[in-house]
C-alpha positions in Angstrom: 109.4 94.2 80.8 105.9 94.8 79.4 102.9 94.7 81.8 101.2 91.7 80.0 104.4 89.7 80.3 104.8 90.5 83.9 101.2 89.6 84.7 101.5 86.3 82.9 104.1 85.1 85.4 101.5 84.5 88.0 99.1 81.5 88.4 96.4 81.2 85.6 93.5 82.5 87.7 95.5 85.6 89.0 96.9 86.2 85.5 93.5 86.0 83.9 91.9 88.4 86.3 94.9 90.8 86.2 94.8 90.9 82.4 91.1 91.7 82.5 91.6 94.3 85.2 94.4 95.9 83.0 92.0 96.2 80.1 89.4 98.0 82.3 92.1 100.4 83.6 93.3 101.2 80.1 89.7 101.8 79.0 88.7 104.0 82.0 92.0 106.0 82.4 92.4 107.7 79.0 96.1 108.3 78.1 97.4 106.5 81.2 100.9 105.0 81.1 101.8 101.5 82.5 105.0 101.2 84.4 106.2 97.8 85.6 107.9 98.0 89.0 109.7 94.6 89.3 111.1 95.2 92.8 107.7 96.1 94.1 106.0 93.4 92.0 103.3 95.6 90.6 102.2 97.6 87.6 101.6 101.3 88.2 99.2 103.4 86.1 100.5 106.9 85.9 100.2 110.2 84.1 103.7 111.5 84.8 107.1 110.7 86.2 106.5 111.4 89.9 105.0 109.2 92.5 102.2 111.8 92.9 101.2 111.2 89.3 100.1 107.6 90.0 96.4 106.7 90.0 96.5 103.0 90.9 98.5 99.8 90.8 97.8 96.2 89.9 99.3 94.1 92.7 99.4 90.4 91.8 100.6 87.6 94.1 100.5 83.8 94.0 97.4 83.9 96.2 95.4 86.7 94.6 95.0 90.1 93.2 94.7 93.6 94.5 94.1 97.0 92.9 95.9 99.6 95.0 95.0 103.3 94.9 97.4 106.2 95.6 95.8 108.5 98.1 93.1 105.9 98.5 92.6 107.0 102.1 91.2 110.3 100.7 89.0 108.8 98.0 85.2 108.9 98.1 84.2 105.2 98.1 80.4 104.9 98.1 80.7 101.2 97.3 82.9 100.6 100.4 85.4 98.6 98.3 88.6 100.0 99.8 90.5 98.1 102.4 93.7 98.7 104.3 94.9 101.0 107.1 97.8 102.8 105.6 98.1 106.6 105.9 98.0 107.1 102.1 97.2 104.0 100.1 94.2 101.7 100.1 93.4 98.6 98.0 90.5 96.6 96.5 90.7 92.8 96.6 89.8 91.4 93.2 88.5 87.9 93.6 86.4 87.4 90.5 85.3 89.0 87.2 82.3 90.6 88.9 84.7 92.6 91.0 86.4 93.9 87.9 83.3 94.9 86.0 81.3 96.3 88.9 79.9 99.7 88.6 81.3 100.5 92.1 84.9 99.8 90.9 84.4 102.0 87.7 83.0 104.8 90.0 86.1 104.4 92.2 88.4 104.7 89.2 86.6 107.8 88.1 86.9 109.3 91.6 90.7 108.5 91.6 91.1 110.1 88.2 89.2 113.2 89.4 91.3 113.4 92.6 94.5 113.2 90.5 93.2 116.0 88.2 92.5 118.2 91.2 95.9 117.5 92.7 97.7 118.6 89.5 95.7 121.8 88.8 97.8 123.6 91.4 
């Protein structure tokens, strides 16, 4: 299943925000690949085949939308957007268009990409 088809299965507001968020991710993560994970109900943005190659995930639900970050617990987050208490992952709640197009989110995406590049240089 393609990402856009998957995202359109959710309520209109969630689907609309998720589609806009998807466009921002594709613009800010050059060459990234989308992988729909139906059992996990998310779309992963990856640069390879391994879990460690993941940058972030769009996590839609009937009630709202989150942008999850692999190794989010280690990311520099000057905008204090990240939430969650997991050992590895963190997420940003996306409630409106302003959240999607904020400079703080774009900076966080850049930090996540840079962290991935540092992880894979080894």
